[in-house]
N, C-alpha and C positions, 0 to 999 in steps of 0.2 A: 655700315649696312644701309641700303636704301630704305627709306621710310616704309615702303610697302612690305619689305621683309620683316621689319620690326613689328609692324601692326598686325601681320597675318601669320605670325609664327604658330605652327601647329594647326592651322586652319586652312580651308580652301580659299585662296585668293579669288575674289569674284572676277569673272571674265568681263572685260569692258570692250564693247563694240559700239558703233554708231547707233543712235536711238531710232533712226528711220530706215526702213528697208523698202526701197522703191522697186516694184515689180514692172517688168516690161517684156512683152512677148514678140510683137511684130518688129521687123527690122527697122522701120522708120522710128518707132518708139524707143528701141534700144539705142540707136544712134543719137537721138535727141537726149536721152538720159545721160549718155556719155558726155555730151557737150555740156549739160547742166552741171554734172559732177566736176568737170574741168573748171567751170566758172566759179562754183561755190566752194570747191575743195572737198576733202574726204569727210564731210560732216554727215553724209548719208551713204548707205550702201545701195548697190543696185543688184537685183536678182534677175537674171535673164531666164526666161521661162520656156522649158521644153514641153512641159505637160500640157499647158493650155495655149502655148504660143505657136505650135506647129500645126499647120493644116494637115488633114488626112492625106497620107501618101508622100508628104515632104519631111518626114521625121528625120531622116538621115541628113538631108540638106540643111535643115534647121539646126541640128546639133553641130554640124560643121561650121555654120555661120556663127553660132554662139562661141564656139571655141576660138575661131579666128578673131572675133571682136575682143574677147578677153585677152588674147595674146598680142593684140595690136598696140602700137605706140600711144593710142588714145586712152588706154587704161593706165592713167598716170599714177594712181594711188593703190592699185591692187586691192580694191575694195569692191569687187564684183564677184558674185556667186552665181550658181545655176541651180534651178529646180529641174530635176529630171523626172521622167515618168515613174509611176509607182513600181514596186518590186515585182508585181505580178504581170507587168506589161512586157511584151516582147521587145520593147524599145528601151527598157531600163538599162541593161548593160551596154547596149549600143550607145546610148547617150553618154554614159560615163567614159567609155572607151574613146569615142571621138573627141569629146571635150578635153580629156586628159592628153590625148595625142597632140592637140594644139597648144594647150595652156595649163598643164599640170602645175607649173611653177607659179603662174600668175593668179590661179583660181583661189578666191578667198574662202569659199566653202561650197558644199553641195547640200541642197535641200531635198529631203526624201519625204514624199507625201504618202498618205493613206496606209500607213503601217497598222497592223492589227495587234502587235505584241512586241515585247522587248526582244524576243528571239528573232523576229523579222528585222528589227533594227540592226541587231548584231550581224545577221546574214548580209544585209545591205552594206554595212560598213566593211565587211570582209571583201566584198566585190569592189567597192570603191577603193579600198586600200591596195588591192592587187593591181588595179589599173594605174593608180597614182604612182605606186612604186616602180611599175614597169617604165614609167615616164619620168622617174627621178624625183618624185615628191614623197616625203614622209608625213604621216599623221595629218592628212587633209581634214580640216574641221568639218563637222557634220551638223546640219540643222534638221530638225524633225518636225513634221506637221502632225499635231495631235488633233485628229478629226474623226476617230472611230471609238466605239465602246471599248475595244480591246486595248488601244493605245492609252486611253484615259485610265483604265484599270491598272496599267503598268507604268504610269507616268513617272513615279519615283525611281523605278528601276531604269527607265530610259534616261532620265536626267543624270543618273549616277554614272553612266558610261563615260569614260574619260574623253573620248574623241567628240562627244556631243557637246556643243557650246551654246545651243539655242533651241528652245521649243516654241513653236508657233501654234496658235489656236486657229483651226480651220472651221469657222463658225457655220458656214453654209452647209458643208458636208455633214457636220455634227448634227445640226438641226434636221437635215434630210434623213439621217439614219434613224430618226424616231418615227418616220412614216406618218406624219400628221399629228402625232401626240403633242409635239411642240409647235405652236402656230408659226407661220412664216414671218410674222411681224417680229419674232424674237431674233431674227437675223440682223435687225437694225435697231437703232435707238428709238424710244427709251427702253424697249422690252429686252434688248440684249443684255442690259445691266440689271434687270429686275426679275426676269423669269428664273425660278429657282434652279432648274436643271442646267441652264446656260451659265448662270452665275456660279454654280457649284463647279462646273467644268473649268471656268476661267480661274477660279481661286485655287483649284487643285493644281493646275499647271504652274501658276505663279509660285505656290508654296513649294512644289517639287524643285523648281529652278533655284529658288533662293536657298533651299536646304543643301544644294550641291554646288553653289557658286556659279550657276548658269543663267542665261538671259531669257526671260519670258517675253515673247513677242506677240502683241495684240493683233487681232484680226482687222481686216480692212473696214473702212467706211465706204459703202457703195455710192453714197451721195457725192458726186463730183462737181455739182453746181453750187451747193450751199456750203461755203467753207466754215461757217459757224458750227455746222454739225460736226465737221471733222475736228475742229478745235475742241468742242465740248466732249466728243468721244475720247479724244486723246487725253484731256485733263482727267476725265473719269477713269480711264484705263491706268493712268500713272498714279493718281492720288487716292483712288478708292480700291483698286484691284492690284496694285503693286507691280504693274508691268513697267519694264524699262526700255521697251522698244515697240514699234508699231509699223504695220505695213502701210505703204502708199501705193495707190494704183493710178494716180494722175499727178503730173508734175506740180500742180497747184496745191496738192496736199502736203508736199514735203515741208515747206516752211512752217505751216501751222503745227505739224507734228513735232518738229524740232523745238519750236517755241514751247509747246506744252510740256515736253519732257526735259526742258532745260531749267537749272536752278536760276532764281532771280538774283539780281545784283546784291541784295541784302544777304541772301544765303551764302553767296560766294565770299563776300567780305567777312562774314562771321566765321566761315570755315577757314579762311586764310589767317585771320587773327589767332584763332584757337590752335591751328597746326603750327604756326610760327612760334607761338609761346611754348607749345609742347616740344618742339625740336630743341629750343633753348634749355628746356628742363630735362633733356635726354629722354623724352617720352614718358617721364614720370607724371603724377597727377599735378594739375594746375587749377587755379581759380580764374574764371573769366566772367566779368560783370556779376560777381557774387555767386557764381555757380561752379560747382566742382566738375572737372572733366578728367577722364583717364583714357586708357587705350580703347575701352568699349566705345566711347563717343568719338575718339579720334578716328576709328575705322569708319564711322558714319560720315564725318566731315571730309575724310580722305576721298570717299566715293562721290561726295558732292563736287569736289574739285575735279575728279576724273571725268564726271559727266560734263561739267562745264568745259573742260579742255577738249573733249571729243566733239563737242558741239560748236567749237570755234569761238567760244566766249573769251573775253579779255581776262587774263589772270593778274591778280595783284603782284607787284614786284617781289614782295617778301616770300612768296611761295613758288615762284617760277623755277627756282633751282631744285625744289623738292620734287617737281613733276618731271 
């Protein structure tokens, strides 16, 4: 049996996807993102944006463009998704139909924004699934933006939906729905991590995702000039709020986000030694540096190595065969 089957028997194996989700809406930026992914490899995802990327009146043209780019030979790794218009928009189903016509097989996921309830998510998924199946694709992964009161109230039920693999926090829309009761400064650091209602929302999303083996994705950092802000935000999201993925809105943000969410060399080495010894012990308990380890800790160290692998980090020789 593969180690992941041994370690996650009877439990939900956590979904593992790249830690950075880079958003691009304009054609020039989408093509630039494609080129960067070709250069760096599949260590970050790209999300092409219908919702905010299309100018008024060009929604159909923009969806066709997104579909054609995802279907193109430039999409080497099939790690490009699309954010469509919200379920109440007249362009929601059109986006899905056109993109699936071009690229149902190559599409990594669909991002659904501004849902108000688990029922809306289920309705949206049924429409996505209908068009995906029409174009030969089964079980297209779904990412959901949590940015309304209703979605936050239903966050555990949304995370439990099998086809949902990621929940993202839409901080700006969430703050705006409080109509001034939350100050605008809570959309950015440091208040985004200290305001009680914003912190509560972030923690609820992360907790729901981890309860169901899904990926919590942290909101954007709007400061695209000062990379130290991006780095600090990413470290706080990962280490204090248990997020395992974060949005990027500028190419310069990608590397700092990946670095912040990556295990360091000491963590990788420790995980490799422990799992190598565990495999030799047929996954029974072991001692390492005077400390007891069993399958509970093995699962933790397994995910350390999975994150490192997805981020393009070097793997010690003794565990390459395990991965």
